[in-house]
C-alpha positions as CSV (number, residue, x, y, z in Angstrom):
1,M,-15.0,-30.7,9.1
2,D,-12.2,-32.3,7.2
3,T,-12.9,-31.7,3.5
4,Y,-11.7,-33.5,0.4
5,T,-11.8,-32.9,-3.3
6,V,-11.5,-35.2,-6.3
7,S,-7.9,-35.4,-7.3
8,G,-8.6,-36.1,-11.0
9,N,-5.7,-38.5,-11.1
10,P,-6.5,-42.2,-11.7
11,Y,-4.5,-44.9,-9.9
12,N,-5.2,-48.5,-10.9
13,G,-8.4,-47.3,-12.6
14,T,-9.6,-45.5,-9.5
15,I,-9.9,-41.7,-9.0
16,G,-8.7,-40.7,-5.6
17,L,-9.5,-37.9,-3.1
18,S,-7.1,-35.4,-1.7
19,P,-7.6,-33.4,1.6
20,T,-8.3,-29.6,1.3
21,Q,-9.1,-28.5,4.8
22,L,-8.3,-29.6,8.3
23,F,-10.9,-30.3,11.0
24,N,-11.4,-27.6,13.6
25,P,-14.6,-27.6,15.8
26,N,-13.6,-24.6,17.8
27,F,-14.0,-21.6,15.6
28,G,-17.0,-19.2,15.3
29,W,-18.1,-15.7,14.3
30,E,-15.9,-12.7,14.5
31,I,-16.9,-9.9,16.9
32,N,-17.0,-6.3,15.6
33,K,-18.0,-3.2,17.6
34,K,-18.4,0.0,15.7
35,A,-18.9,3.6,16.9
36,E,-19.3,6.6,14.6
37,L,-19.9,10.3,15.0
38,A,-20.7,12.6,12.1
39,L,-21.3,16.3,11.7
40,E,-22.7,18.2,8.6
41,L,-22.5,21.9,8.3
42,G,-23.8,24.2,5.6
43,F,-23.0,27.9,5.1
44,L,-24.3,30.6,2.8
45,N,-27.3,28.6,1.7
46,D,-25.1,25.5,1.4
47,R,-22.7,27.1,-1.0
48,I,-20.1,25.8,1.4
49,Y,-20.9,22.4,2.8
50,L,-18.7,20.4,5.2
51,E,-19.1,16.7,6.2
52,T,-17.0,15.4,9.1
53,N,-16.9,11.9,10.3
54,Y,-15.0,10.1,13.1
55,Y,-15.1,6.3,13.5
56,R,-13.8,3.7,15.9
57,N,-14.0,0.0,15.1
58,R,-12.8,-2.8,17.3
59,S,-12.5,-6.3,16.0
60,T,-11.9,-9.5,18.1
61,N,-12.1,-13.2,17.6
62,Q,-10.9,-12.7,14.0
63,L,-11.4,-15.6,11.7
64,V,-8.1,-16.2,10.0
65,G,-5.8,-18.9,8.6
66,I,-3.4,-19.8,11.4
67,P,0.0,-20.7,9.8
68,L,1.1,-24.3,10.2
69,P,4.5,-26.1,9.8
70,G,5.1,-27.5,6.4
71,T,5.3,-31.0,7.9
72,T,1.5,-31.0,8.3
73,G,0.9,-30.8,4.6
74,F,-1.2,-27.6,5.0
75,Q,-0.2,-24.0,5.0
76,S,-2.8,-23.0,7.6
77,I,-5.9,-24.0,9.6
78,Q,-9.1,-22.0,9.8
79,A,-9.4,-20.7,13.4
80,N,-10.2,-17.6,15.6
81,L,-7.4,-15.3,16.6
82,G,-7.7,-13.9,20.2
83,A,-6.2,-10.6,19.3
84,E,-8.0,-7.2,19.4
85,V,-7.5,-4.7,16.6
86,E,-8.7,-1.1,16.7
87,N,-9.3,1.1,13.6
88,T,-9.9,4.8,14.0
89,G,-10.0,7.7,11.6
90,W,-11.2,11.1,10.5
91,E,-13.0,11.7,7.2
92,F,-13.6,15.2,5.8
93,N,-15.5,16.2,2.7
94,L,-15.7,19.9,1.7
95,R,-17.9,21.1,-1.2
96,S,-18.1,24.7,-2.4
97,Q,-19.8,26.6,-5.1
98,N,-17.1,29.2,-5.7
99,L,-18.8,31.1,-8.5
100,Q,-22.4,30.9,-9.7
101,G,-22.9,33.3,-12.5
102,E,-25.4,33.2,-15.4
103,K,-22.9,31.5,-17.7
104,F,-19.8,30.8,-15.7
105,K,-19.9,28.4,-12.8
106,W,-17.1,26.9,-10.6
107,N,-17.5,24.1,-8.1
108,T,-14.9,22.5,-5.9
109,S,-14.9,19.2,-3.9
110,F,-12.2,18.2,-1.5
111,N,-11.9,15.1,0.6
112,I,-9.3,13.7,3.0
113,T,-9.1,10.6,5.2
114,V,-6.7,10.2,8.1
115,P,-6.8,6.5,9.2
116,K,-5.1,4.8,12.1
117,N,-5.0,1.3,13.4
118,K,-3.3,-0.6,16.2
119,L,-3.0,-4.0,17.8
120,V,-4.7,-3.4,21.2
121,A,-4.1,-6.9,22.7
122,F,-2.9,-10.3,21.6
123,P,-2.7,-12.9,24.4
124,G,0.2,-15.2,23.9
125,L,1.7,-13.2,21.0
126,E,5.3,-14.0,21.9
127,A,4.6,-17.7,21.7
128,S,2.5,-17.5,18.5
129,T,3.5,-17.8,14.9
130,Y,2.9,-14.0,14.6
131,S,5.6,-13.0,17.2
132,N,7.9,-11.6,14.5
133,Q,5.1,-9.9,12.6
134,Y,3.1,-7.8,15.1
135,V,3.8,-5.6,18.1
136,I,1.2,-4.7,20.7
137,G,0.4,-1.0,20.5
138,Q,1.7,-0.7,16.9
139,P,-0.3,-0.8,13.6
140,I,-1.0,-4.2,12.1
141,T,0.5,-2.9,8.8
142,I,4.0,-2.6,10.1
143,R,7.1,-4.4,8.7
144,K,9.9,-5.4,11.0
145,L,13.2,-4.8,9.3
146,Y,17.0,-4.6,9.8
147,H,18.2,-1.1,10.5
148,F,20.6,-0.1,7.7
149,T,23.4,2.1,9.1
150,G,25.6,2.5,5.9
151,V,28.5,1.0,4.1
152,D,31.7,0.1,6.1
153,P,34.3,2.4,4.6
154,Q,37.0,-0.2,5.2
155,T,35.4,-3.4,3.9
156,G,32.8,-1.9,1.6
157,I,30.0,-4.2,3.1
158,Y,26.6,-3.1,4.1
159,Q,26.2,-2.6,7.9
160,F,23.2,-2.9,10.2
161,E,22.3,-2.2,13.8
162,D,23.0,-5.1,16.2
163,Y,19.9,-4.8,18.4
164,N,20.8,-7.6,20.8
165,G,24.5,-6.8,20.9
166,D,25.7,-10.4,20.2
167,G,28.1,-9.4,17.4
168,T,26.0,-11.2,14.7
169,I,23.3,-9.7,12.5
170,S,20.4,-12.2,12.3
171,S,16.7,-12.5,12.2
172,P,14.4,-12.2,14.1
173,D,16.5,-10.7,16.9
174,D,17.9,-7.9,14.8
175,S,14.9,-7.3,12.6
176,Q,13.5,-4.8,15.0
177,Y,13.3,-1.6,13.0
178,I,9.6,-0.8,12.4
179,V,8.1,0.8,9.3
180,D,4.4,1.4,8.9
181,T,3.2,0.9,5.3
182,A,-0.3,2.2,5.8
183,P,-1.1,5.7,4.4
184,K,-0.9,8.5,6.9
185,F,-3.6,10.3,4.9
186,Y,-5.1,10.3,1.4
187,G,-7.7,12.1,-0.5
188,G,-8.6,14.0,-3.6
189,L,-9.4,17.4,-5.1
190,E,-11.9,18.0,-7.9
191,N,-12.8,21.2,-9.8
192,T,-15.7,21.6,-12.2
193,L,-15.8,24.8,-14.4
194,S,-18.6,25.5,-16.9
195,Y,-19.2,28.3,-19.3
196,G,-22.4,28.1,-21.3
197,N,-22.4,24.7,-23.0
198,W,-18.7,24.1,-22.2
199,Q,-17.6,22.1,-19.1
200,F,-14.1,21.3,-17.8
201,D,-13.5,18.7,-15.0
202,V,-10.1,18.0,-13.4
203,F,-9.4,15.6,-10.5
204,F,-6.2,15.2,-8.4
205,Q,-5.6,12.4,-5.9
206,F,-2.9,12.2,-3.3
207,S,-1.5,10.0,-0.6
208,K,1.1,10.3,2.2
209,Q,2.7,6.9,2.7
210,Q,5.8,4.7,2.9
211,S,6.5,1.6,0.8
212,F,9.2,-0.7,-0.5
213,N,11.4,0.8,-3.2
214,Y,13.5,-0.7,-6.0
215,W,16.0,-2.3,-3.6
216,Y,13.3,-4.6,-2.2
217,A,13.3,-7.0,-5.2
218,G,16.7,-6.1,-6.6
219,S,19.9,-8.0,-7.2
220,P,23.4,-7.5,-5.8
221,A,25.3,-4.8,-7.6
222,G,27.7,-6.4,-10.0
223,T,25.5,-9.3,-11.1
224,M,24.1,-9.6,-14.6
225,A,20.7,-7.9,-13.9
226,N,19.1,-4.5,-14.5
227,Q,20.2,-2.1,-11.7
228,P,19.2,1.4,-10.7
229,T,21.7,4.1,-11.5
230,A,22.5,4.5,-7.8
231,V,24.8,1.4,-8.0
232,L,27.2,3.5,-10.1
233,D,28.3,5.3,-7.0
234,H,29.7,2.2,-5.3
235,W,32.5,1.4,-2.8
236,Q,35.8,0.7,-4.6
237,Q,38.6,1.1,-2.1
238,P,39.2,1.5,1.6
239,G,38.1,5.0,2.7
240,D,35.3,5.4,0.2
241,N,32.0,6.8,1.5
242,S,29.1,5.4,-0.5
243,Q,25.6,4.1,0.0
244,T,26.2,1.1,-2.4
245,Q,28.6,-1.7,-1.3
246,L,31.3,-3.2,-3.4
247,Y,30.4,-5.1,-6.6
248,T,30.2,-8.9,-6.6
249,T,29.3,-11.4,-9.3
250,G,27.9,-13.7,-6.5
251,A,31.2,-15.3,-5.5
252,N,31.7,-13.0,-2.4
253,G,29.4,-14.7,0.1
254,E,29.7,-11.9,2.7
255,A,28.6,-9.3,0.1
256,V,25.7,-11.4,-1.2
257,D,24.5,-12.1,2.4
258,A,24.8,-8.4,3.2
259,F,22.8,-7.4,0.1
260,Y,19.8,-9.7,1.0
261,K,19.8,-8.3,4.5
262,F,19.9,-4.8,2.8
263,S,16.9,-5.7,0.7
264,A,15.0,-6.6,4.0
265,S,16.2,-3.4,5.8
266,S,15.1,0.1,6.3
267,A,17.0,1.0,3.1
268,A,14.5,-0.9,1.0
269,F,11.6,1.3,2.2
270,S,11.2,5.0,1.4
271,D,8.7,7.8,1.0
272,A,6.1,6.7,-1.6
273,S,3.9,9.8,-1.3
274,Y,2.4,11.2,-4.5
275,V,0.0,13.7,-6.1
276,R,-1.5,12.4,-9.4
277,L,-3.6,14.2,-12.0
278,K,-6.0,11.3,-12.3
279,N,-8.7,12.5,-14.6
280,T,-9.5,15.5,-16.7
281,S,-12.3,16.0,-19.3
282,L,-13.6,18.7,-21.6
283,S,-17.1,18.6,-23.1
284,Y,-19.4,20.7,-25.2
285,T,-23.1,20.2,-25.3
286,I,-25.0,20.9,-28.6
287,P,-28.6,21.6,-28.0
288,F,-31.0,20.1,-30.5
289,Q,-34.8,20.1,-30.4
290,G,-35.8,16.8,-28.8
291,M,-32.3,15.6,-28.5
292,R,-29.1,16.4,-26.6
293,C,-25.7,15.9,-28.2
294,K,-22.5,16.0,-26.0
295,L,-19.0,15.9,-27.5
296,F,-16.2,15.1,-25.0
297,V,-12.5,14.3,-24.7
298,E,-11.0,12.7,-21.6
299,A,-7.5,11.9,-20.3
300,Q,-6.3,9.7,-17.4
301,N,-3.0,9.6,-15.5
302,L,-1.6,12.6,-17.2
303,L,0.9,13.7,-14.5
304,T,2.4,12.2,-11.3
305,I,4.4,14.2,-8.8
306,T,6.5,11.9,-6.5
307,D,9.9,11.2,-5.2
308,Y,9.2,7.5,-4.9
309,K,12.1,5.3,-5.9
310,G,10.1,2.5,-7.5
311,G,7.3,1.8,-9.9
312,D,3.7,3.1,-9.4
313,P,3.2,4.7,-6.0
314,E,-0.6,4.2,-6.3
315,Q,-0.6,0.4,-6.8
316,L,2.7,-0.5,-5.1
317,T,2.4,-4.1,-6.3
318,G,4.6,-3.8,-9.4
319,F,7.0,-1.6,-11.2
320,L,4.9,-0.7,-14.3
321,P,3.1,2.6,-14.1
322,P,-0.5,2.9,-15.1
323,L,-1.3,3.6,-18.7
324,R,-1.8,7.2,-19.8
325,R,-5.2,7.1,-21.6
326,Y,-6.9,9.5,-24.0
327,S,-10.4,9.1,-25.3
328,G,-13.2,11.0,-27.0
329,G,-16.7,10.4,-28.0
330,V,-20.2,11.6,-28.7
331,Q,-23.1,11.1,-26.4
332,L,-26.7,11.4,-27.7
333,S,-29.7,11.7,-25.4
334,F,-33.2,11.5,-26.8
């Protein structure tokens, strides 16, 4: 149904209504079909325990907001999309009791997920508003970009692949380079070591992925804005070989246009894989008659190993890394 809300703005003493949703009688439930196969194996009296899971989910008739032209006054209309999306993946979880002595114990837990998705079918894709966003047979997490080929050593301007061969770099015809931003795999590794009343826990997490780097939201080299140090090695004269084009304050239209194509190209995406020491804790339990006292210190985000040229490879939504946290406390149990 068409829906409205009270605008809150009086006109000639009367409060009006404003539309919030367009009428569409032709949408219904999504359809999801799921299949899953799991296997659990225990060895040496379950001292080594393996859980394996394979899943395949197919989704059709997705309920989404179909984009509309701005002239309608609405960004989208609620409707069903006739596309079919498949999600598959493997999940592994391995637990082991490495040492089980009278005082010293060491347990390990490792998990890894290998997800995949693809657009199986999309009737009328080429004529839809999603034609420049999705490709049948490719993941739905792809980005279609210009293909950066380097800096012209004679002009000092960024260059890109001309996919349609018309001599002009333009979108969408030349935005055909595909980058998948979904993780290839991710997981974690946890170890717990205890000796008497002492216990030490350490947890690492990791992910193999690609994402946008600092060029994605940057400014042309030469403008009054913070820049990565990579701009110091820039093109200055004919014959120079550099990955950064000539400086411009914004007056060189060709350079500015090339930069914004550059920020929407393969150069603005890079490896964002990482390994992070996510959590670690040390505790000591003091036994009392009728009460249990536990002293502990904890730390989060102590170390990150990555070659990512950006902010935080875990969040990927901003350039500020997570806070490194230290805490301690006393826990009493009666």
